[in-house]
Each structure stands twice: as structure tokens, then as C-alpha cells.
C-alpha positions in Angstrom: -29.4 11.5 -2.1 -26.2 10.4 -1.3 -25.6 6.4 -1.3 -22.4 4.8 0.0 -20.8 1.8 -2.0 -18.6 -0.7 -0.9 -15.9 -2.5 -3.1 -12.6 -4.7 -2.8 -9.6 -2.2 -2.8 -7.4 -2.3 -5.2 -4.0 -4.0 -4.1 -1.6 -2.2 -6.2 -1.0 1.5 -5.8 0.7 3.6 -8.1 4.1 4.5 -7.6 6.1 7.6 -7.8 7.9 8.1 -11.0 11.5 8.3 -10.6 13.5 11.0 -12.3 15.8 9.6 -14.8 19.7 9.3 -14.1 21.6 12.0 -15.5 24.6 11.5 -17.6 27.6 12.4 -15.7 30.0 12.8 -18.5 31.4 16.1 -18.8 31.3 16.3 -22.6 27.3 15.5 -22.0 26.7 18.3 -19.5 28.2 20.9 -21.5 26.5 19.6 -24.9 23.2 20.2 -22.8 24.1 23.5 -21.6 25.2 24.8 -25.4 21.5 23.5 -25.9 20.3 27.2 -24.9 22.6 28.7 -26.8 21.4 27.0 -30.2 18.3 29.5 -30.7 21.1 32.5 -30.6 23.5 30.5 -32.9 23.9 33.5 -35.1 24.9 36.1 -32.7 27.2 33.2 -31.3 28.8 32.6 -34.6 29.3 36.6 -34.9 31.0 36.5 -31.6 33.1 33.8 -32.5 34.3 35.6 -35.8 34.8 38.8 -34.0 37.2 36.6 -31.4 39.1 35.0 -34.5 39.8 38.7 -35.5 40.7 39.6 -31.9 43.3 36.9 -31.2 44.5 37.0 -34.8 45.6 40.6 -34.5 47.5 39.7 -31.2 49.1 37.7 -32.6 51.0 40.0 -34.7 53.0 41.4 -31.9 55.7 38.9 -31.6 56.1 39.0 -35.6 56.8 43.5 -35.0 59.3 42.2 -32.3 61.2 39.6 -34.6 61.5 42.9 -37.2 62.6 45.0 -34.9 65.4 43.0 -33.7 66.3 41.4 -36.9 66.3 44.6 -38.7 65.3 47.7 -37.5 68.0 47.4 -34.4 70.7 45.8 -36.2 70.4 47.8 -39.6 69.1 51.0 -37.5 66.3 51.9 -40.4 64.4 54.8 -38.6 61.7 54.3 -41.5 61.1 50.7 -40.9 60.5 51.7 -37.4 58.0 53.9 -38.2 56.1 52.0 -40.2 56.6 49.0 -37.6 54.9 51.8 -35.0 51.9 52.7 -37.0 51.0 49.6 -38.0 51.0 48.2 -34.6 48.5 51.5 -33.6 45.9 50.4 -36.4 46.2 46.7 -35.4 45.5 47.7 -31.5 42.5 50.3 -32.8 41.3 47.7 -34.8 41.5 45.0 -32.3 39.8 47.1 -29.7 36.6 47.8 -31.8 36.5 43.9 -32.3 37.2 43.1 -29.0 34.1 45.5 -28.1 31.8 43.7 -30.8 33.0 40.1 -29.3 32.3 40.6 -25.7 28.9 42.5 -26.4 27.4 39.7 -28.3 28.8 36.7 -26.4 27.5 38.6 -23.1 24.3 38.9 -25.1 24.2 35.1 -25.9 25.1 34.2 -22.6 22.4 36.6 -20.7 19.7 35.3 -22.9 20.6 31.4 -22.2 20.9 31.9 -18.5 17.6 33.8 -18.8 15.7 31.0 -20.7 17.4 28.4 -18.4 15.3 30.3 -15.3 12.0 30.2 -17.1 12.0 26.9 -18.3 13.2 25.7 -14.7 10.5 28.0 -13.1 7.9 26.9 -15.8 8.7 23.6 -15.0 8.3 23.9 -11.1 4.7 25.2 -12.1 4.0 21.7 -14.0 5.0 19.7 -10.7 2.2 18.1 -8.3 2.3 19.0 -4.5 3.7 15.7 -3.8 7.0 17.0 -5.3 7.0 20.4 -3.0 5.9 18.0 0.3 9.2 15.7 -0.6 11.4 18.8 -0.8 12.5 21.7 1.3 11.6 25.1 0.1 15.1 26.5 0.7 16.4 23.6 -1.6 14.5 24.6 -4.5 15.2 28.5 -4.2 18.7 27.5 -4.0 18.8 25.6 -7.2 17.0 28.5 -9.1 19.4 31.2 -7.8 22.8 29.7 -6.6 23.3 27.2 -9.1 21.8 29.1 -12.0 24.4 32.1 -10.9 27.1 29.7 -10.8 26.2 28.4 -14.2 25.7 32.2 -15.4 29.4 32.9 -15.1 30.2 29.6 -16.5 28.4 30.4 -20.0 29.4 33.8 -20.1 32.4 35.4 -18.3 34.1 32.1 -18.4 33.3 31.2 -22.3 34.9 34.6 -23.3 38.2 33.9 -21.5 38.0 30.0 -22.7 37.5 31.1 -26.2 39.8 33.6 -26.4 42.9 31.5 -24.5 42.0 28.7 -26.7 42.6 30.5 -29.8 45.7 32.1 -28.4 46.8 28.9 -27.7 46.1 27.4 -31.1 47.4 30.3 -33.2 50.6 30.6 -30.9 51.5 27.0 -31.2 51.2 27.3 -35.2 53.6 30.1 -35.2 55.9 28.0 -33.0 56.2 25.1 -35.2 57.0 28.0 -38.2 59.3 29.4 -36.4 61.5 26.0 -35.2 59.9 22.8 -35.3 62.3 21.0 -33.2 62.0 23.3 -30.3 58.3 23.1 -30.5 58.5 19.2 -30.3 60.3 19.4 -27.1 57.6 21.6 -25.6 54.6 19.8 -26.6 56.1 16.8 -24.6 54.6 18.1 -21.3 51.3 19.0 -22.8 50.0 15.1 -21.7 51.1 15.7 -17.7 49.3 19.0 -17.8 46.2 17.2 -19.3 46.0 14.4 -17.0 46.8 16.6 -14.1 44.0 19.0 -14.9 41.6 16.1 -15.4 42.5 14.5 -12.1 42.2 17.2 -10.0 39.3 18.8 -11.7 37.0 15.8 -11.2 37.7 16.3 -7.4 37.0 19.9 -8.0 33.7 19.1 -9.4 32.7 16.6 -6.3 33.7 19.4 -3.9 31.9 21.8 -5.7 29.0 19.7 -5.4 29.3 19.0 -1.9 29.3 23.1 -1.3 26.1 23.7 -3.2 24.2 21.2 -1.3 25.2 22.6 2.3 24.5 26.0 0.7 20.9 24.6 0.0 20.8 23.6 3.3 21.7 26.9 5.1 19.2 28.6 2.4 16.3 26.4 3.7 17.2 27.0 7.2 16.9 30.9 6.4 13.6 30.4 4.4 11.8 28.6 7.3 13.3 31.1 10.0 12.3 34.1 8.1 9.1 32.9 7.3 8.6 31.9 10.6 10.2 34.4 12.4 6.7 35.1 15.1 7.2 31.4 16.2 11.3 32.0 16.6 10.1 35.3 18.7 7.5 33.4 20.5 9.7 30.9 21.6 12.4 33.1 22.0 15.0 31.1 19.9 17.2 33.9 18.2 20.1 32.1 19.7 19.1 28.7 18.9 18.4 29.8 15.4 21.4 31.8 15.0 23.7 28.3 16.2 21.7 26.3 13.5 22.3 28.8 10.4 26.0 29.4 11.7 26.3 25.5 12.0 25.0 25.1 8.2 27.0 28.4 6.9 30.5 26.4 8.4 29.5 23.5 6.8 29.4 25.2 4.1 32.7 27.0 4.6 34.5 23.9 5.1 33.4 22.4 1.9 34.4 25.6 -0.1 37.7 25.4 1.5 38.4 21.9 0.4 37.1 23.1 -2.7 39.7 26.0 -2.5 42.6 23.9 -1.8 42.1 21.5 -4.7 42.0 24.5 -6.8 45.0 26.0 -5.1 46.7 22.7 -5.7 45.8 22.5 -9.7 46.9 26.1 -10.6 50.7 25.9 -9.3 51.1 22.8 -10.3 49.8 23.7 -14.0 52.0 27.0 -13.7 54.9 25.4 -12.8 54.7 23.3 -16.2 54.0 25.9 -18.2 56.7 28.3 -17.2 59.3 25.3 -17.0 58.6 25.1 -20.7 59.6 28.5 -20.8 62.9 27.9 -19.2 63.7 25.0 -21.4 62.6 27.3 -24.6 65.3 30.0 -23.3 67.9 27.3 -23.3 67.4 25.5 -26.7 66.4 28.0 -28.1 69.7 29.7 -27.3 71.6 26.9 -28.8 69.8 26.9 -32.0 70.9 30.5 -32.3 74.4 29.5 -31.8 73.8 26.6 -34.1 73.0 29.4 -36.8 68.9 27.6 -37.1 67.3 30.6 -35.2 67.8 34.1 -35.3 68.1 36.3 -32.7 64.9 38.2 -33.2 63.1 34.7 -34.2 64.4 33.7 -30.6 62.7 36.8 -28.8 59.8 36.2 -31.1 59.8 32.8 -29.7 59.7 33.3 -26.5 56.9 35.6 -26.8 55.1 33.0 -28.6 55.6 30.5 -26.0 54.6 33.0 -23.1 51.3 33.2 -25.3 51.0 29.1 -24.9 52.1 29.2 -21.2 49.5 32.1 -20.1 46.4 30.3 -21.7 47.7 27.0 -20.5 47.8 28.3 -16.9 44.4 30.5 -17.3 42.5 27.3 -18.4 43.9 25.2 -15.7 41.8 28.1 -13.6 38.8 28.0 -16.0 38.8 24.4 -16.2 38.3 24.2 -12.2 35.4 27.2 -12.6 33.7 24.7 -15.5 34.0 21.9 -13.3 32.0 23.6 -10.6 29.5 24.9 -12.9 29.3 21.2 -13.8 28.2 20.1 -10.6 25.3 22.7 -10.1 24.4 22.1 -13.5 23.9 18.3 -12.7 21.4 19.5 -10.1 19.5 21.6 -12.2 19.2 19.4 -14.7 17.8 16.5 -12.2 15.3 19.3 -11.5 14.2 19.7 -15.0 14.1 16.1 -15.4 11.5 15.6 -12.6 8.6 14.4 -14.4 5.1 15.4 -13.3 3.5 13.1 -11.2 -0.2 14.3 -12.0 0.0 15.3 -15.7 -2.8 15.4 -18.4 -3.6 12.6 -20.4 -2.9 12.1 -23.6 -6.5 12.5 -24.4 -7.4 14.9 -22.2 -10.4 17.5 -23.2 -11.2 20.9 -21.4 -13.8 20.3 -18.9 -17.2 22.0 -20.1 -18.8 24.8 -17.8 -19.6 22.2 -14.4 -23.1 21.6 -13.0 -21.3 20.6 -10.1 -22.3 16.8 -9.6 -19.3 15.2 -7.8 -19.1 11.4 -7.4 -16.3 9.3 -5.4 -16.5 5.9 -6.1 -14.6 3.0 -4.5 -11.6 5.8 -4.0 -8.2 4.6 -2.0 -5.5 6.7 -1.4 -1.8 6.7 0.2 1.0 8.9 0.2 3.5 6.1 -1.0 3.5 4.7 2.6 1.8 1.2 3.9 -0.8 3.1 5.6 -3.7 4.0 3.2 -4.9 7.2 3.9 -8.3 6.7 2.0 -9.9 3.3 2.0 -12.8 2.6 -0.3 -14.6 5.9 -0.2 -17.4 6.1 -2.3 -20.7 8.9 -2.3 -22.7 11.4 -4.3 -23.0 15.0 -4.2 -25.9 16.7 -6.4 -24.7 20.0 -7.6 -25.5 23.1 -5.4 -25.6 20.5 -2.2 -23.4 21.7 0.7 -21.4 18.7 2.1 -19.7 18.8 5.3 -16.6 16.7 6.3 -16.2 15.9 9.8 -13.9 13.5 12.1 -10.7 13.4 14.2 -7.5 14.9 13.3 -5.7 12.3 10.4 -9.2 11.1 9.6 -8.3 11.9 5.7 -10.8 15.0 5.3 -8.2 17.3 3.6 -6.6 14.5 1.6 -10.3 13.7 0.5 -11.0 17.3 -1.1 -7.7 17.4 -2.5 -8.4 14.8 -5.0 -11.3 16.9 -6.1 -9.0 19.4 -8.3 -6.8 16.8 -8.7 -3.9 17.5 -6.4 -2.8 14.2 -6.3 -4.6 11.1 -8.3 -6.2 8.2 -6.5 -4.5 4.9 -6.3 -7.5 3.4 -6.9 -11.3 4.2 -7.8 -12.6 6.8 -9.6 -13.6 10.5 -8.8 -16.0 12.1 -11.5 -17.5 15.3 -12.0 -20.7 15.8 -14.1 -20.3 12.0 -15.0 -16.3 12.8 -16.4 -13.6 10.8 -14.9 -11.2 14.3 -13.8 -8.3 12.4 -15.2 -10.1 12.8 -18.5 -10.1 16.4 -18.1 -7.1 19.0 -18.5 -6.0 20.1 -14.9 -6.3 23.7 -16.0 -9.7 23.7 -17.1 -10.7 21.6 -14.1 -8.9 24.0 -11.3 -10.3 27.2 -13.1 -13.8 25.8 -12.2 -12.7 24.8 -8.3 -12.6 27.5 -5.7 -10.5 26.9 -2.5 -10.6 28.9 0.8 -7.9 27.3 3.3 -7.6 27.7 6.9 -4.0 29.5 6.3 -4.9 32.3 3.8 -1.6 33.1 1.6 -1.7 36.7 0.3 1.0 37.7 -1.8 2.9 40.9 -1.2 1.4 43.0 -3.4 -2.0 45.4 -2.8 -5.4 44.0 -1.6 -6.7 45.1 -5.0 -4.2 42.5 -6.9 -4.4 40.0 -4.3 -8.5 40.2 -5.0 -7.9 40.4 -8.7 -6.2 36.8 -8.6 -9.6 35.3 -8.6 -9.9 36.7 -12.1 -7.1 38.4 -13.7 -9.4 40.3 -16.3 -11.8 41.6 -13.8 -12.8 45.2 -13.5 -11.7 47.8 -10.3 -15.8 47.5 -10.2 -16.0 43.6 -10.1 -13.6 43.5 -7.5 -15.3 46.0 -5.5 -18.6 44.1 -6.0 -16.5 40.9 -4.9 -15.2 42.5 -1.7 -18.7 43.7 -0.9 -20.3 40.5 -0.8 -17.4 39.3 1.0 -17.8 41.6 4.0 -14.6 43.1 3.1 -15.2 46.4 1.5 -15.8 48.7 4.7 -12.6 47.5 6.3 -10.6 48.2 3.2 -11.9 51.6 2.9 -12.0 52.1 6.7 -8.8 50.7 8.2 -6.5 50.6 5.4 -4.2 53.8 4.8 -4.4 53.6 1.0 -7.7 51.4 0.6 -7.4 48.7 -2.0 -4.0 50.0 -3.1 -2.7 49.0 0.6 0.2 46.7 0.1 -0.5 43.6 2.5 3.1 42.7 3.3 4.8 39.4 2.9 1.8 36.8 3.2 -0.5 39.5 4.3 1.0 39.9 7.4 -0.2 43.7 7.9 -3.9 42.1 7.8 -5.5 40.5 10.5 -6.2 37.0 10.4 -10.4 37.8 9.6 -9.2 40.3 7.2 -6.5 38.0 5.4 -9.5 35.6 5.1 -12.3 38.0 3.6 -10.1 38.8 1.2 -9.2 35.1 0.4 -13.3 34.9 0.1 -13.6 37.6 -2.1 -11.0 36.2 -4.2 -13.0 32.9 -4.7 -16.2 34.8 -5.1 -14.7 36.9 -8.1 -13.5 33.5 -9.5 -17.1 32.4 -9.3 -16.5 28.5 -9.1 -18.9 26.0 -9.6 -17.8 23.6 -7.0 -16.0 25.3 -3.5 -13.8 24.1 -0.8 -13.5 25.2 2.3 -10.7 23.9 4.6 -11.2 25.0 8.5 -11.8 28.3 7.3 -13.1 29.9 10.2 -11.4 28.2 12.8 -8.5 30.3 13.8 -10.8 33.4 13.9 -12.4 35.4 16.7 -16.4 35.4 17.4 -16.6 39.4 15.7 -14.5 38.1 12.6 -15.8 34.2 12.4 -19.6 36.1 12.2 -18.7 38.4 9.3 -16.7 35.4 7.3 -19.5 32.7 8.1 -21.8 35.5 6.7 -19.6 35.9 3.5 -19.1 32.2 3.2 -22.8 31.6 3.4 -23.1 34.0 0.1 -20.2 32.2 -1.5 -21.7 28.8 -1.1 -25.2 29.6 -2.6 -26.2 27.8 -5.6 -22.7 25.8 -5.7 -21.4 22.2 -4.8 -19.6 23.2 -1.5 -17.4 20.8 0.5 -16.8 22.2 4.3 -14.2 20.9 6.7 -14.8 21.9 10.1 -13.8 20.5 13.7 -16.6 23.1 15.3 -19.6 21.2 14.1 -21.7 24.4 15.0 -20.6 25.6 11.8 -22.1 22.8 9.7 -25.4 21.7 11.7 -27.3 23.3 8.6 -25.1 21.4 5.9 -27.4 19.8 3.2 -25.4 16.2 4.2 -22.5 15.2 6.2 -19.6 12.5 5.8 -18.0 11.3 8.8 -14.6 10.2 8.3 -12.7 7.8 10.9 -8.9 6.1 9.3 -9.9 7.2 5.6 -13.0 5.5 6.0 -16.7 7.2 5.6 -17.8 5.8 8.6 -21.7 7.3 8.9 -23.2 9.8 6.5 -26.7 11.4 6.9 -28.3 14.9 8.0 -27.4 16.4 11.4 -30.3 15.0 13.1 -30.0 11.5 11.9 -26.7 11.3 12.7 -27.3 12.4 16.1 -30.0 9.7 16.1 -27.6 6.9 16.5 -26.5 7.8 20.2 -23.6 5.3 19.9 -22.2 6.9 16.6 -18.7 8.7 16.0 -20.8 12.0 15.1 -22.8 11.8 18.4 -19.7 11.6 20.6 -17.6 14.1 18.6 -20.9 16.6 18.9 -21.5 16.0 22.6 -17.4 16.6 23.4 -18.2 20.2 22.2 -21.4 20.6 23.3 -22.0 18.7 26.9 -20.8 21.4 28.8 -23.4 24.1 27.5 
């Protein structure tokens, strides 16, 4: 029999773990991104090698121009002209082949790295507890996995291609400039520090502005997710115009932040471009002076100008790429912040798989809060023998749902022990624990798949015959074949919108029956149904509960009169417990008052 126990409450609650603060240094962020490229370093090395060949061949053109001016045009050497023309054709063909290999291999590396990031991020989200999702908006999480990753994708695929190409071109052309005329090259290089400082200063502002854009976009995504999921509420209150205004406001805030980023980017590119082309003007004047002095040939000057443009163009391009990388790093910080969030519910290092349960449940001096000053549960103690049906009753906010959420360890008690078959549930793995617990909530969630696949979710390896048997036990088989156009292969729509409330509940019960759990949790499973649906669902639930330890939360006391034991909760404490008859015998008790409120008029 159930025996209450009272003890002193723990004065110290577990505090939620704080995510480590990210290092905001650009180099640190970029190195962290490159870790995702490391598994494909062979392909990356091949891509870089083909890039070096491609860029090196591109640097031949100014040398050919120098020979045309100094030898072919002056000496009128037709044979040499034919040789140079043939050489250029061969160079461009080979360059095209290597360019194809470079782009394809680098795209493979970038796309695989992004796929790995998406999978790791989604996998990490699956490890986080309900508290994480309660503290964050769905739209924001979706935005991180879609918008932020997409921004990072362009940075480490398309932009990396351009960055490597421009960097190699810049270095190669600069070396050849020194070979042609080192004095002129030194003069040009004097402007590099000024260009670099401008890029760093404005780049930081772009990065901050980009983070603002991503934050505003996440807020807009959250409004979108909420209104799409709650479209019936929106329409029932005729709030379409209000929601359009709310979404438009978020989008306009995103637009304002994006324009701020665009203004800074628009300032950066012309400044860098002006500095780069100013260097060409200086090159043209001083180069002509060197020709007049006899230190440089006319062909050398033309080649030098072409090489200078090869330097100037990458510098101007790098300015734009730098701005895009700063934007991507802003998104990267948000992604890594999410990846670095530790799960507050984790398996202990010594955790072992839970063996097959009998279903004995014990709460011993359990207290819990959601991080607030007021506890939700206080010193809750009781025992349940396997196979018993235990009902939880009490006013709203008494802690009923919180109590049952501790059983599958969706949350951890801040004090006390929750044990199953004598084992503290913190000493077993979460997977093995939850595999043996079934839950049928008030608001049933079905996936936008077929009826068959929604039931199979209870046990993925189940055969069709087993699925249909579960549906029959849940009073769902008949309506599936009679009312649904494609029977078990009917798509139920998002969240099961194509089914009625009673039909959704019976599919959810079939799913739970197929899982065959040892412990069952029913959270207001029939509260929102009409009388006919409630009768069918109640019959299915009775079959489901047979032989299992069951916890039933119910506001309608008529549904739990035959429970083996009833726990009455109020303000987080078990204020009474016993059978229905024993609790009614206490005329001044909370259970009696609740009962009389529901049945006084009958």
C-alpha cells in the first residue's frame, strides 16, 4: 500500500548549467569551422593543388603580353607570334580542366562540411532537455538550423573558392612585380597597411550588424512558426490583420538591420577599390618614368600594369569577401553557442541500461522547481506497486504534470529520489528508461505522415499485422478502414490536422500499445473529447492500462473512481491519498470539495 513520508526539504537546488562563453576572435572562429573540413583534407589538398596550377597558368598572360610588345611587335616576328598564340590556347585549355577539378572538389568539401554541421547541430538538439525548449522559441531554433547554416554554407563553399583564388593570384602577381621592378613595387606596397586597417575596422562593424540581422530574422521566423502552428486560433479571433502587422514589423526591423549592414559594406568596397586603383595610377606614372630612365622596357611596363591589375582586383574582391566572412562569423557564433549548450539532463558516467521493468515506482522526499523561488513540488513521497493504477488529482498548478514528468526524467528532481524497481533513475541511461515508459498526452502530436507510420513510431520494427492489432486494441482499426480514404496509408496532415480529436487520441493509444511500455502516463487523455469519442478512448485506455503501472491525470473525477489509489496534490504537496471511498469519507478534504463541485448538480 502507498505510504506517505515527510522529511526536511533540501535548501540547495541544482542550477542550470551555463554555456561557455565563446571566443570572439576571428581566427578562433575560422579554425573551429575548419575542423569540419579536416575529415576531407585529402580532397581539400587536391583542390588547393589544382587551384595553384590554375592560378599559376593565369599569371602567364602578362609575360606573353611583354613578349608581344618587346619582340613580336618591334621585330615583326610572325613565327614567334604563332608560337605565343599556340601557347596561350594550350594554357587556357589546361587551365579550364584544372579549374573544373578545383571547383568541383572544393564544392564537395564545403557541402559535406555543411551537411556534417547540420547533422551535428540537429543531433545535439535531440540531446537537450525539455527545459532548453521551454526557455527558447521554436522559430529561433529553426532559424539557427536554416538561416545561419545557409549563411555559413556560402562562406565555406563559394566564398572560400573566391578567397583562395584571389589570395594565390595576389601573392603570385606580387612576386612577379618584384621581379620586374622592385622599386616600383615597394612604393605600391606602402598602401597595403592603410587598406588592411580599413578592412579590419569596417569588418568588425559589418560583423556586429550581421548578428543583428540574424537576431531579427530569428524573431520574424518565430512569429511565422507561431502563427502557422496556431492558424486556427488566429482565424477564430479574426486576427489576420494583427498577425500581418506583427510579422511585417519584425520583417521591417530585419530590413532596417540589413540596410545598416549594407551601408557599411557599401562604404568598405569603394574605399578599398579607390585605394587599389589609385595604386594603378601611381604605377602608370612611376612606371613610365622608369621606362624613360631605361630601367624598364615598354613591354615590361605593360606587363607590370597587367600584374598590378591582377593585384588590385583581388584586393577589391577580398574587401567584399571579408565583409561576407564577417557576416558568416556572426552566424557562426550563434551556431557554436547552440552547439556548446550542455544538456542539463545527461546520463551519469556510471549509468547502466535499465533492465526489463516490473513497474514499482517510489518517490522519496522529492522536491522540484523550474529555477524559480517558489517550488513546484515539495517533499513528495509515495510508493506504487507494479500493475497499480494511480490517479493524480488537484487544482490547476498543483504540480500533477510536473510530477509525472520526473518519471521519464524529462526533468531531474532538485532534492530527493525517484526510483523504479529500487533503482534511482539517475543511475540508468535515459534511452533504456524511456523505452519502457509510454505517454498519452492531452494534446496528441502526430507527424505529417501516414496513419501506419504514426502508429509504427511506437516500435519501428513492427510488422503491419502488429500495427493493425494495436489499432484494433485502441478502437482505431474500424474508423481507419471506414472513414479514411486510403486506410492505413492516409496522410494525416501536419500535427494530425486531418483527423478529429478522438481519432488522433486513438492513433496515439495504438502507438502506445505497440510500444508495450511497463509504465504508462496518461495526462488528461480524454478531457477534450465528446461523449462518444471519450467512451471509445476510455475503452482503449483500459485495455492499455491492463497489467501496467499507470499514472492518470484527470480533472474529471468520474474517470478515475476505480483507480487503485488516488494522490491529491495542492501547491506541490501530497495533501491526501487513498481510495475514492476513503477520500470521500473526509468531508472537509480537498478531494471531497472537488468531487462535490463536479457532481453536486446531478
